[in-house]
A tleap script that builds the chain and sets N, CA, C and O, in Angstrom:
source leaprc.protein.ff14SB
mol = sequence {
  NMET THR GLU GLU GLN ARG THR ASN ASP LEU
  ILE ASP MET PHE LEU THR PRO GLY TRP GLN
  HIE PHE ILE GLU GLU PHE SER ASP VAL ALA
  ALA SER LEU ASP THR LEU GLY GLY ILE SER
  SER THR LYS SER LEU TYR ARG ALA LYS GLY
  LYS LEU ASP VAL LEU SER LEU LEU LEU THR
  TYR GLU ASP VAL VAL ARG LEU ASP GLU THR
  ASP CILE
}
set mol.1.N position { -27.962 -4.595 35.015 }
set mol.1.CA position { -27.179 -4.188 33.933 }
set mol.1.C position { -25.763 -4.144 34.731 }
set mol.1.O position { -25.699 -3.920 35.940 }
set mol.2.N position { -24.759 -4.360 33.988 }
set mol.2.CA position { -23.380 -4.136 34.520 }
set mol.2.C position { -22.859 -2.832 34.297 }
set mol.2.O position { -23.272 -2.008 33.482 }
set mol.3.N position { -21.806 -2.708 35.188 }
set mol.3.CA position { -21.104 -1.340 35.067 }
set mol.3.C position { -20.442 -1.026 33.622 }
set mol.3.O position { -20.436 0.102 33.128 }
set mol.4.N position { -19.917 -2.110 33.045 }
set mol.4.CA position { -19.471 -1.828 31.815 }
set mol.4.C position { -20.516 -1.472 30.799 }
set mol.4.O position { -20.194 -0.659 29.932 }
set mol.5.N position { -21.819 -2.015 30.792 }
set mol.5.CA position { -22.878 -1.945 29.749 }
set mol.5.C position { -23.189 -0.369 30.124 }
set mol.5.O position { -23.332 0.453 29.219 }
set mol.6.N position { -23.275 -0.039 31.358 }
set mol.6.CA position { -23.736 1.403 31.696 }
set mol.6.C position { -22.841 2.402 31.197 }
set mol.6.O position { -23.242 3.384 30.573 }
set mol.7.N position { -21.763 2.199 31.429 }
set mol.7.CA position { -20.534 2.983 30.756 }
set mol.7.C position { -20.802 2.961 29.310 }
set mol.7.O position { -20.741 4.084 28.808 }
set mol.8.N position { -21.063 2.069 28.551 }
set mol.8.CA position { -21.110 1.832 27.072 }
set mol.8.C position { -22.335 2.634 26.562 }
set mol.8.O position { -22.254 3.255 25.503 }
set mol.9.N position { -23.472 2.628 27.308 }
set mol.9.CA position { -24.605 3.105 26.801 }
set mol.9.C position { -24.358 4.868 27.045 }
set mol.9.O position { -24.718 5.739 26.254 }
set mol.10.N position { -23.737 5.059 28.196 }
set mol.10.CA position { -23.412 6.474 28.408 }
set mol.10.C position { -22.403 7.107 27.127 }
set mol.10.O position { -22.576 8.156 26.506 }
set mol.11.N position { -21.520 6.293 26.998 }
set mol.11.CA position { -20.642 6.617 25.728 }
set mol.11.C position { -21.249 6.900 24.623 }
set mol.11.O position { -20.856 7.807 23.889 }
set mol.12.N position { -22.493 6.012 24.310 }
set mol.12.CA position { -23.100 5.933 22.934 }
set mol.12.C position { -23.970 7.387 23.068 }
set mol.12.O position { -24.093 8.101 22.073 }
set mol.13.N position { -24.463 7.703 24.150 }
set mol.13.CA position { -25.399 8.992 24.453 }
set mol.13.C position { -24.425 9.978 23.913 }
set mol.13.O position { -24.662 10.666 22.920 }
set mol.14.N position { -23.308 10.025 24.609 }
set mol.14.CA position { -22.358 11.287 24.081 }
set mol.14.C position { -22.085 11.486 22.903 }
set mol.14.O position { -21.646 12.576 22.535 }
set mol.15.N position { -22.288 10.480 22.080 }
set mol.15.CA position { -22.068 10.708 20.613 }
set mol.15.C position { -23.208 11.310 19.933 }
set mol.15.O position { -23.014 11.700 18.781 }
set mol.16.N position { -24.198 11.432 20.374 }
set mol.16.CA position { -25.476 11.723 19.624 }
set mol.16.C position { -25.483 13.238 19.622 }
set mol.16.O position { -24.905 13.908 20.478 }
set mol.17.N position { -26.249 13.790 18.499 }
set mol.17.CA position { -26.453 15.280 18.468 }
set mol.17.C position { -27.128 15.983 19.582 }
set mol.17.O position { -26.907 17.156 19.883 }
set mol.18.N position { -28.027 15.136 20.219 }
set mol.18.CA position { -28.622 15.707 21.418 }
set mol.18.C position { -27.896 15.962 22.606 }
set mol.18.O position { -28.303 16.735 23.473 }
set mol.19.N position { -26.689 15.251 22.679 }
set mol.19.CA position { -25.897 15.462 23.875 }
set mol.19.C position { -25.002 16.606 23.329 }
set mol.19.O position { -24.679 17.385 24.225 }
set mol.20.N position { -24.563 16.887 22.227 }
set mol.20.CA position { -23.659 17.857 21.836 }
set mol.20.C position { -24.638 19.241 21.967 }
set mol.20.O position { -24.097 20.255 22.409 }
set mol.21.N position { -25.893 19.287 21.636 }
set mol.21.CA position { -26.861 20.342 21.756 }
set mol.21.C position { -26.881 20.720 23.243 }
set mol.21.O position { -26.726 21.878 23.631 }
set mol.22.N position { -27.079 19.677 24.043 }
set mol.22.CA position { -27.158 20.065 25.716 }
set mol.22.C position { -25.785 20.598 26.071 }
set mol.22.O position { -25.784 21.523 26.884 }
set mol.23.N position { -24.663 20.200 25.628 }
set mol.23.CA position { -23.755 20.735 26.329 }
set mol.23.C position { -23.397 22.131 25.542 }
set mol.23.O position { -22.655 22.864 26.196 }
set mol.24.N position { -23.715 22.534 24.505 }
set mol.24.CA position { -23.578 23.853 23.908 }
set mol.24.C position { -24.523 24.723 24.675 }
set mol.24.O position { -24.209 25.877 24.967 }
set mol.25.N position { -25.704 24.183 25.015 }
set mol.25.CA position { -26.727 25.319 25.566 }
set mol.25.C position { -26.248 25.441 26.927 }
set mol.25.O position { -26.101 26.609 27.288 }
set mol.26.N position { -25.956 24.521 27.807 }
set mol.26.CA position { -25.433 24.872 29.177 }
set mol.26.C position { -24.051 25.377 29.127 }
set mol.26.O position { -23.724 25.956 30.163 }
set mol.27.N position { -23.160 25.319 28.222 }
set mol.27.CA position { -22.011 26.141 28.153 }
set mol.27.C position { -22.225 27.529 28.070 }
set mol.27.O position { -21.614 28.352 28.751 }
set mol.28.N position { -23.234 27.833 27.099 }
set mol.28.CA position { -23.482 29.091 26.981 }
set mol.28.C position { -24.077 29.705 28.415 }
set mol.28.O position { -23.595 30.717 28.926 }
set mol.29.N position { -25.132 28.997 28.968 }
set mol.29.CA position { -25.629 29.321 30.396 }
set mol.29.C position { -24.570 29.550 31.279 }
set mol.29.O position { -24.498 30.632 31.862 }
set mol.30.N position { -23.714 28.645 31.457 }
set mol.30.CA position { -22.447 28.701 32.493 }
set mol.30.C position { -21.619 30.053 31.963 }
set mol.30.O position { -21.212 30.794 32.857 }
set mol.31.N position { -21.386 30.368 30.819 }
set mol.31.CA position { -20.601 31.644 30.521 }
set mol.31.C position { -21.365 32.945 30.813 }
set mol.31.O position { -20.892 34.050 31.078 }
set mol.32.N position { -22.623 32.579 30.708 }
set mol.32.CA position { -23.488 34.226 30.934 }
set mol.32.C position { -23.434 34.364 32.575 }
set mol.32.O position { -23.353 35.507 33.025 }
set mol.33.N position { -23.477 33.165 33.560 }
set mol.33.CA position { -23.281 33.213 34.800 }
set mol.33.C position { -22.078 33.628 35.397 }
set mol.33.O position { -21.971 34.043 36.551 }
set mol.34.N position { -21.103 33.491 34.501 }
set mol.34.CA position { -19.597 33.511 35.168 }
set mol.34.C position { -19.289 34.921 35.130 }
set mol.34.O position { -18.328 35.238 34.429 }
set mol.35.N position { -19.954 35.893 35.786 }
set mol.35.CA position { -19.688 37.081 35.848 }
set mol.35.C position { -20.102 37.831 37.195 }
set mol.35.O position { -21.176 37.532 37.718 }
set mol.36.N position { -19.421 38.627 37.667 }
set mol.36.CA position { -19.722 39.474 38.979 }
set mol.36.C position { -20.804 40.445 38.893 }
set mol.36.O position { -21.555 40.730 39.826 }
set mol.37.N position { -20.850 41.058 37.426 }
set mol.37.CA position { -21.741 42.261 37.291 }
set mol.37.C position { -22.942 42.132 37.546 }
set mol.37.O position { -23.517 43.221 37.548 }
set mol.38.N position { -23.667 41.167 37.793 }
set mol.38.CA position { -25.317 40.871 38.378 }
set mol.38.C position { -25.272 40.690 39.454 }
set mol.38.O position { -26.388 40.635 39.972 }
set mol.39.N position { -24.264 40.525 40.262 }
set mol.39.CA position { -24.488 40.122 41.433 }
set mol.39.C position { -24.523 41.362 42.669 }
set mol.39.O position { -23.593 42.159 42.797 }
set mol.40.N position { -25.615 41.373 43.441 }
set mol.40.CA position { -25.898 42.832 44.122 }
set mol.40.C position { -25.946 42.291 45.628 }
set mol.40.O position { -26.244 43.104 46.503 }
set mol.41.N position { -25.685 41.031 45.962 }
set mol.41.CA position { -25.972 40.711 47.417 }
set mol.41.C position { -25.255 39.369 47.731 }
set mol.41.O position { -24.825 38.821 46.715 }
set mol.42.N position { -25.053 38.793 48.745 }
set mol.42.CA position { -24.238 37.651 49.075 }
set mol.42.C position { -25.239 36.719 48.827 }
set mol.42.O position { -24.846 35.663 48.331 }
set mol.43.N position { -26.487 36.837 49.053 }
set mol.43.CA position { -27.564 35.877 48.542 }
set mol.43.C position { -27.475 35.407 47.133 }
set mol.43.O position { -27.472 34.228 46.781 }
set mol.44.N position { -27.394 36.548 46.294 }
set mol.44.CA position { -27.303 36.204 44.923 }
set mol.44.C position { -25.923 35.650 44.432 }
set mol.44.O position { -25.939 34.897 43.458 }
set mol.45.N position { -24.689 35.971 45.047 }
set mol.45.CA position { -23.463 35.504 44.967 }
set mol.45.C position { -23.640 33.911 45.272 }
set mol.45.O position { -23.456 33.154 44.319 }
set mol.46.N position { -23.907 33.480 46.249 }
set mol.46.CA position { -24.274 31.945 46.655 }
set mol.46.C position { -25.246 31.374 45.699 }
set mol.46.O position { -25.117 30.193 45.377 }
set mol.47.N position { -26.175 32.066 45.229 }
set mol.47.CA position { -27.111 31.377 44.297 }
set mol.47.C position { -26.356 31.131 43.028 }
set mol.47.O position { -26.366 30.008 42.524 }
set mol.48.N position { -25.668 32.177 42.460 }
set mol.48.CA position { -24.907 31.912 41.288 }
set mol.48.C position { -23.666 30.892 41.421 }
set mol.48.O position { -23.423 30.132 40.483 }
set mol.49.N position { -23.033 30.881 42.368 }
set mol.49.CA position { -22.068 29.703 42.721 }
set mol.49.C position { -22.653 28.413 42.543 }
set mol.49.O position { -22.105 27.544 41.863 }
set mol.50.N position { -23.947 28.224 43.235 }
set mol.50.CA position { -24.472 26.947 43.271 }
set mol.50.C position { -24.947 26.679 41.829 }
set mol.50.O position { -24.910 25.489 41.517 }
set mol.51.N position { -25.423 27.604 40.807 }
set mol.51.CA position { -25.687 27.309 39.652 }
set mol.51.C position { -24.540 26.938 38.978 }
set mol.51.O position { -24.614 25.927 38.279 }
set mol.52.N position { -23.298 27.654 39.050 }
set mol.52.CA position { -22.154 27.255 38.299 }
set mol.52.C position { -21.600 25.787 38.802 }
set mol.52.O position { -20.972 25.021 38.071 }
set mol.53.N position { -21.912 25.551 40.064 }
set mol.53.CA position { -21.390 24.231 40.585 }
set mol.53.C position { -22.415 22.840 39.739 }
set mol.53.O position { -21.982 21.771 39.309 }
set mol.54.N position { -23.569 23.255 39.728 }
set mol.54.CA position { -24.442 22.205 38.992 }
set mol.54.C position { -23.908 22.338 37.478 }
set mol.54.O position { -23.683 21.247 36.955 }
set mol.55.N position { -23.708 23.257 36.825 }
set mol.55.CA position { -23.456 23.286 35.433 }
set mol.55.C position { -22.042 22.715 35.293 }
set mol.55.O position { -21.883 22.017 34.291 }
set mol.56.N position { -20.959 22.875 36.118 }
set mol.56.CA position { -19.935 22.305 35.952 }
set mol.56.C position { -19.860 20.894 36.328 }
set mol.56.O position { -18.885 20.225 35.986 }
set mol.57.N position { -20.697 20.459 36.921 }
set mol.57.CA position { -21.000 18.899 37.085 }
set mol.57.C position { -21.619 18.289 36.033 }
set mol.57.O position { -21.539 17.064 35.941 }
set mol.58.N position { -22.371 19.081 35.025 }
set mol.58.CA position { -23.240 18.488 33.890 }
set mol.58.C position { -22.056 18.640 32.815 }
set mol.58.O position { -21.945 17.795 31.927 }
set mol.59.N position { -21.316 19.552 32.890 }
set mol.59.CA position { -20.572 19.847 31.558 }
set mol.59.C position { -19.237 18.988 31.683 }
set mol.59.O position { -18.546 18.712 30.702 }
set mol.60.N position { -18.949 18.605 32.945 }
set mol.60.CA position { -17.760 17.524 32.855 }
set mol.60.C position { -18.134 16.220 33.151 }
set mol.60.O position { -17.307 15.381 33.509 }
set mol.61.N position { -19.492 15.953 33.010 }
set mol.61.CA position { -19.961 14.458 33.377 }
set mol.61.C position { -19.323 13.458 32.292 }
set mol.61.O position { -18.804 12.395 32.631 }
set mol.62.N position { -19.400 13.855 31.070 }
set mol.62.CA position { -18.880 12.875 29.947 }
set mol.62.C position { -17.149 12.642 30.372 }
set mol.62.O position { -16.655 11.516 30.308 }
set mol.63.N position { -16.468 13.661 30.734 }
set mol.63.CA position { -15.157 13.536 31.187 }
set mol.63.C position { -14.897 12.351 32.036 }
set mol.63.O position { -14.107 11.432 31.819 }
set mol.64.N position { -15.732 12.535 33.085 }
set mol.64.CA position { -15.582 11.619 34.409 }
set mol.64.C position { -15.936 10.328 34.041 }
set mol.64.O position { -15.359 9.374 34.565 }
set mol.65.N position { -17.065 10.122 32.964 }
set mol.65.CA position { -17.566 8.817 32.643 }
set mol.65.C position { -16.310 8.132 31.689 }
set mol.65.O position { -16.061 6.928 31.738 }
set mol.66.N position { -15.619 9.022 30.879 }
set mol.66.CA position { -14.650 8.432 30.038 }
set mol.66.C position { -13.426 7.930 30.878 }
set mol.66.O position { -12.736 6.953 30.587 }
set mol.67.N position { -13.285 8.641 31.821 }
set mol.67.CA position { -12.266 8.414 32.638 }
set mol.67.C position { -12.358 7.037 33.655 }
set mol.67.O position { -11.414 6.330 34.009 }
set mol.68.N position { -13.686 6.903 33.977 }
set mol.68.CA position { -13.968 5.718 34.602 }
set mol.68.C position { -13.995 4.415 33.709 }
set mol.68.O position { -13.752 3.274 34.102 }
set mol.69.N position { -14.347 4.818 32.395 }
set mol.69.CA position { -14.127 3.728 31.366 }
set mol.69.C position { -12.791 2.983 31.412 }
set mol.69.O position { -12.756 1.801 31.071 }
set mol.70.N position { -11.652 3.647 31.834 }
set mol.70.CA position { -10.512 3.136 31.591 }
set mol.70.C position { -10.229 2.159 32.999 }
set mol.70.O position { -9.236 1.450 33.158 }
set mol.71.N position { -11.215 2.298 33.837 }
set mol.71.CA position { -11.174 1.674 35.037 }
set mol.71.C position { -11.639 0.118 35.060 }
set mol.71.O position { -11.226 -0.764 35.813 }
set mol.72.N position { -12.766 0.005 33.865 }
set mol.72.CA position { -13.356 -1.275 33.928 }
set mol.72.C position { -12.547 -2.406 33.082 }
set mol.72.O position { -12.956 -3.567 33.054 }
savepdb mol mol.pdb
quit
């Protein structure tokens, strides 16, 4: 599979209702984690930061692929 085909396949996936549901659900999860109220220790702080980092990666994946698309 070429890089161009891979990118096209990903863009097709981004257009599906399933991808939109995925983004909506994980956006809600990210919003619920983006608070300091429930953090009671340094360990909890680092755990929440790690979760937010992963969610950020997932939620910006489409943007990254679309930026890469212009390089092909």
